[in-house]
C-alpha positions in Angstrom: 0.0 -0.2 0.1 2.8 2.4 0.9 4.5 1.7 -2.2 1.4 2.0 -4.4 1.0 5.7 -2.3 4.8 6.3 -3.3 3.8 5.6 -7.0 1.0 8.3 -6.9 3.1 10.7 -5.4 5.9 10.5 -7.8 3.5 10.6 -10.7 1.8 13.4 -9.2 5.0 15.4 -8.8 6.1 14.8 -12.6 2.7 15.9 -13.6 3.1 18.9 -11.8 6.5 19.7 -12.9 5.3 19.1 -16.5 2.7 21.4 -16.2 5.0 23.8 -14.8 7.1 23.5 -17.6 4.1 24.0 -20.2 3.3 27.3 -18.3 6.6 28.6 -18.5 7.0 27.8 -22.4 3.4 29.6 -22.9 4.8 32.6 -21.1 7.9 32.9 -23.1 6.0 32.5 -26.5 3.7 35.0 -25.5 6.3 37.1 -24.6 8.2 36.7 -27.8 4.8 37.2 -29.9 4.5 40.8 -28.0 7.9 41.4 -28.4 8.0 40.6 -32.3 4.4 42.8 -32.4 6.1 45.6 -30.9 9.1 45.6 -32.8 7.2 45.4 -36.1 5.5 48.0 -34.7 8.4 50.1 -34.0 9.8 49.5 -37.3 6.6 50.6 -39.0 6.4 53.8 -36.9 10.1 54.9 -37.7 9.5 54.4 -41.2 6.5 56.2 -41.4 8.1 59.2 -39.2 11.3 59.6 -39.8 13.0 60.7 -36.1 10.3 61.0 -33.9 10.8 60.8 -30.0 7.6 60.9 -27.9 8.3 61.2 -24.1 5.4 62.4 -22.3 1.7 62.9 -22.9 2.0 66.6 -22.9 4.8 67.1 -25.8 6.2 65.4 -28.9 9.4 66.1 -30.8 10.2 65.2 -34.1 13.6 65.4 -36.4 13.8 65.5 -39.9 16.1 62.6 -41.6 18.0 63.8 -44.5 19.1 60.9 -46.7 16.5 58.3 -45.3 14.7 56.4 -47.8 11.6 58.7 -46.9 13.3 61.9 -48.3 13.6 60.6 -51.8 9.8 60.0 -51.7 8.5 63.0 -50.0 6.5 60.3 -48.0 6.3 59.9 -43.7 8.2 62.7 -42.6 6.9 64.7 -39.4 4.3 66.7 -41.1 2.7 63.5 -41.1 2.0 63.9 -37.4 1.1 67.4 -37.8 -1.8 66.3 -40.3 -2.9 63.5 -38.4 -3.4 66.1 -35.5 -5.4 68.6 -38.0 -7.4 65.4 -39.0 -8.7 65.3 -35.2 -9.4 68.9 -35.0 -12.8 69.7 -34.0 -13.3 73.7 -34.2 -10.2 75.5 -35.3 -6.8 75.2 -36.8 -4.8 78.2 -37.1 -2.0 78.3 -39.5 1.3 81.1 -39.6 3.7 79.5 -42.2 6.5 81.0 -44.5 5.4 78.8 -47.5 3.5 75.6 -48.4 3.6 72.9 -50.6 2.8 69.7 -48.7 0.3 67.8 -50.0 -0.6 65.9 -46.9 -0.8 69.4 -45.0 -2.9 70.7 -47.6 -5.4 68.0 -47.8 -5.5 68.0 -43.8 -6.4 71.7 -44.2 -8.9 71.0 -47.1 -10.5 68.0 -45.2 -10.6 70.1 -41.9 -12.4 73.2 -43.7 -15.0 70.5 -45.3 -16.1 69.2 -41.7 -16.5 72.8 -40.5 -13.5 73.3 -38.9 -12.8 76.7 -39.2 -9.7 77.0 -41.0 -7.2 80.3 -41.1 -3.8 80.5 -42.7 -1.4 83.6 -42.5 1.5 83.2 -44.9 4.4 85.4 -46.2 3.0 87.3 -49.0 5.5 86.4 -51.3 4.0 83.0 -51.2 0.6 83.2 -51.5 0.7 82.8 -55.4 2.0 78.7 -54.7 -0.5 76.4 -56.1 -1.2 74.6 -52.6 -2.1 78.1 -51.1 -4.0 78.8 -54.1 -6.2 75.6 -53.4 -6.8 76.7 -50.3 -8.1 80.0 -51.3 -10.1 78.1 -54.1 -11.8 75.9 -51.0 -12.8 79.5 -49.9 -10.2 78.9 -46.7 -9.1 82.3 -45.5 -5.5 82.9 -46.4 -4.0 86.2 -45.4 -0.5 87.6 -47.1 2.2 89.8 -45.1 2.5 93.5 -46.1 6.1 92.9 -47.6 8.1 94.7 -45.0 9.8 91.8 -44.0 9.3 88.1 -43.8 6.2 86.2 -42.5 8.3 83.9 -40.9 6.3 82.2 -38.5 6.3 78.4 -38.2 3.2 77.4 -36.2 0.0 76.2 -36.1 -2.6 75.9 -33.3 -5.4 73.3 -32.9 -8.6 73.7 -31.3 -6.7 76.3 -28.9 -5.4 73.6 -27.1 -2.1 72.8 -28.7 0.8 74.2 -30.7 3.2 72.9 -33.3 6.2 74.9 -33.8 9.8 74.4 -34.8 12.4 75.5 -37.8 10.5 73.6 -40.1 8.7 75.0 -43.1 5.7 73.5 -44.5 7.6 72.1 -47.7 8.9 69.2 -49.4 12.4 70.7 -48.8 12.1 71.8 -45.2 10.5 68.4 -43.9 12.5 65.8 -46.2 15.7 67.4 -47.4 16.8 70.3 -44.8 17.7 69.3 -40.9 15.0 70.6 -39.1 12.8 70.5 -35.7 9.1 70.3 -35.1 7.7 69.9 -31.6 4.0 69.6 -30.3 3.1 71.0 -26.9 -0.4 70.4 -25.2 -1.5 73.9 -23.2 -4.3 75.9 -23.6 -2.4 78.6 -22.0 0.5 78.5 -24.6 -2.0 78.3 -27.3 -3.5 81.6 -26.2 -0.2 83.3 -26.4 0.3 82.2 -29.9 -3.6 82.8 -30.9 -3.1 86.6 -29.7 -0.3 87.1 -32.1 -2.0 85.0 -35.1 -5.0 87.4 -34.6 -2.8 90.4 -34.4 -1.8 89.5 -38.5 -4.9 87.6 -39.7 -7.4 90.1 -38.3 -5.5 93.1 -37.8 -3.4 93.2 -40.3 -0.2 93.9 -37.9 2.8 92.8 -38.9 6.6 93.4 -38.3 7.3 96.2 -36.2 4.0 97.1 -36.3 2.8 94.5 -33.9 2.5 95.7 -30.6 4.3 93.4 -27.4 1.1 92.1 -25.7 1.6 88.2 -25.1 -0.9 87.3 -22.4 1.5 85.0 -20.8 5.3 85.3 -21.8 6.2 82.8 -19.0 4.0 80.0 -17.9 4.2 76.5 -16.4 3.3 73.4 -18.4 3.0 70.3 -16.7 5.8 71.7 -14.2 8.1 73.0 -17.0 8.7 76.5 -17.6 8.2 78.0 -20.9 9.1 81.2 -22.2 7.3 82.7 -25.5 8.8 85.6 -27.6 7.5 87.0 -30.8 9.4 89.0 -33.1 10.1 91.9 -33.5 7.9 93.3 -30.7 9.4 91.2 -27.8 13.0 91.8 -28.3 14.0 88.3 -28.6 17.5 88.8 -29.1 17.8 90.3 -25.4 16.1 87.4 -24.2 18.4 85.0 -25.8 21.7 87.1 -24.5 20.0 87.1 -21.2 19.9 83.2 -20.9 23.3 82.7 -22.9 24.7 85.1 -19.9 22.7 82.5 -17.2 24.8 79.4 -18.6 27.0 77.8 -16.0 28.3 74.8 -18.0 27.5 74.4 -21.9 26.2 76.2 -24.6 25.5 73.9 -27.6 24.1 75.4 -30.9 22.7 74.9 -34.3 22.2 77.6 -36.7 21.1 78.3 -39.9 22.0 82.2 -39.9 24.1 83.5 -37.7 24.9 86.9 -38.0 24.4 88.8 -34.4 27.7 89.9 -33.2 25.5 90.5 -29.7 25.1 86.6 -29.7 28.1 85.6 -30.2 29.7 88.4 -28.0 27.8 86.6 -25.3 28.7 83.2 -26.2 32.3 83.9 -26.3 32.2 85.9 -22.8 30.7 82.5 -21.4 33.2 80.5 -23.3 36.3 82.7 -21.6 34.7 81.9 -18.4 34.6 78.5 -18.7 31.8 77.5 -20.3 31.9 74.8 -23.0 30.4 76.5 -26.3 30.0 74.7 -29.5 28.0 74.6 -32.7 27.1 74.2 -36.3 26.7 76.8 -38.8 25.1 76.2 -42.2 27.5 75.9 -45.0 25.6 77.7 -47.7 25.3 80.8 -45.3 28.7 81.1 -44.2 29.6 81.2 -48.0 27.0 83.7 -49.1 26.7 86.0 -45.9 29.7 88.3 -45.4 28.0 89.0 -41.9 28.5 85.3 -40.4 30.2 85.0 -37.2 31.5 81.2 -38.1 35.3 83.1 -38.4 34.7 84.7 -35.1 34.0 81.5 -32.9 36.9 79.9 -35.2 39.3 83.1 -34.2 38.3 82.7 -30.5 39.2 79.1 -30.7 35.6 77.7 -30.0 34.6 74.1 -31.8 32.3 75.1 -34.2 31.9 73.5 -37.6 30.1 73.8 -40.7 27.3 71.5 -41.3 27.5 68.4 -44.0 24.1 68.1 -45.1 24.3 68.8 -48.8 20.9 71.2 -48.6 20.7 73.2 -45.6 20.8 72.5 -42.2 17.9 74.8 -41.2 17.7 74.5 -37.3 17.6 77.9 -35.1 18.5 75.7 -32.2 20.6 76.7 -28.6 20.6 74.3 -26.0 21.9 75.8 -22.6 23.4 73.7 -19.7 21.6 70.6 -21.1 18.2 71.5 -19.7 17.2 74.9 -21.9 16.3 74.5 -25.2 15.5 77.5 -27.3 13.9 76.9 -30.9 11.3 78.1 -33.3 11.7 80.3 -36.6 14.1 83.0 -35.5 17.5 83.0 -37.1 20.5 84.8 -35.1 20.1 87.6 -37.4 19.6 91.5 -37.5 16.5 90.6 -39.7 14.8 88.3 -37.3 15.1 90.7 -34.7 14.2 93.8 -36.6 12.0 93.2 -39.5 10.3 89.8 -39.6 7.7 88.2 -38.1 9.2 85.2 -35.9 8.4 82.9 -32.9 10.5 81.7 -30.3 10.0 79.3 -27.6 12.1 78.6 -24.7 11.7 75.2 -22.8 13.2 74.6 -19.3 13.3 70.9 -19.2 16.1 68.5 -19.3 14.3 65.8 -20.9 13.4 67.8 -24.0 17.1 69.3 -24.1 18.4 65.9 -23.9 16.4 65.1 -27.3 17.6 68.3 -28.6 21.1 67.3 -27.7 20.9 63.7 -29.6 19.7 66.1 -32.6 23.0 68.1 -32.3 25.1 65.4 -32.0 23.9 63.8 -34.9 24.6 67.0 -37.1 27.8 68.1 -35.4 29.3 64.6 -35.9 28.9 65.2 -39.7 30.1 68.8 -40.0 33.8 69.7 -40.5 35.8 72.6 -40.6 36.4 73.2 -44.1 34.7 76.1 -45.9 
């Protein structure tokens, strides 16, 4: 009897071990399937978006990816995400953009208009005759051009008065696929209100350039605990704000500059370098060659680690990263025209995580640069 009980116990233990092994194999197989699905999904997202980084509910950051397969097809760039957001708009889409020839954005604006969304566009007057903008006009979308004193050089979109998209990227095939650019989405009704006031100065009141008043409701605000500063040119003296932040740098200043002719900003950076702050940057090569006011040789003269970009098209960023925790970006080139003549927007974000994303882009651009004109 004892012997029989022993056989049963042995069989039971073997059965349990076998069942446990089977369960482990099932779990491992399920984990493998989930991993494969996620990996395939990630590959699909990468192919559809160029370089995308999304790390919080309230912001998304995108960088163009010149040289990728997408750049040859003019498909799957950062504007795809903006178009998808416009497709979800319920009330309003307000666009302030220098130029437009991206079909996906044109179609998203047309579709929004057909759904009854209030779509309004401000562009540079020299570009109002472009086919894509004319298509918007033909659909009875309200489009207003500037008066031509300077450039209407803004690059921002306000959706449902709850979120803002901005950065250096023109809404063109060249801007989204061939040039180095950045695009950032921030979900904040208070930030959207700042941009809406500036938009309506142009669209409703016809105030451009120096005629635009300095009346941003909340030039400094908190978004999910992050300090954000917003400045519009020329009315908010953006150059002075940038110099202020440079003067506060304690450890490092990294920059990516399409046009850098501001001697005041250059001097502020050099002064911090002489105080022991690391200063390094990349200049757009064609601007250095064609613009006698470029500050590139000034930095070289002072022994700073600056380079000319390696993109055969344009390195179009307007970015400064301070102490790896503050990012300055937007449409504002570091030039007198940006400060005194053009309609521009600049956003300053005090957030270490976002700064880290832009620092990664800086590293990608910097490693491909060189010192030879």
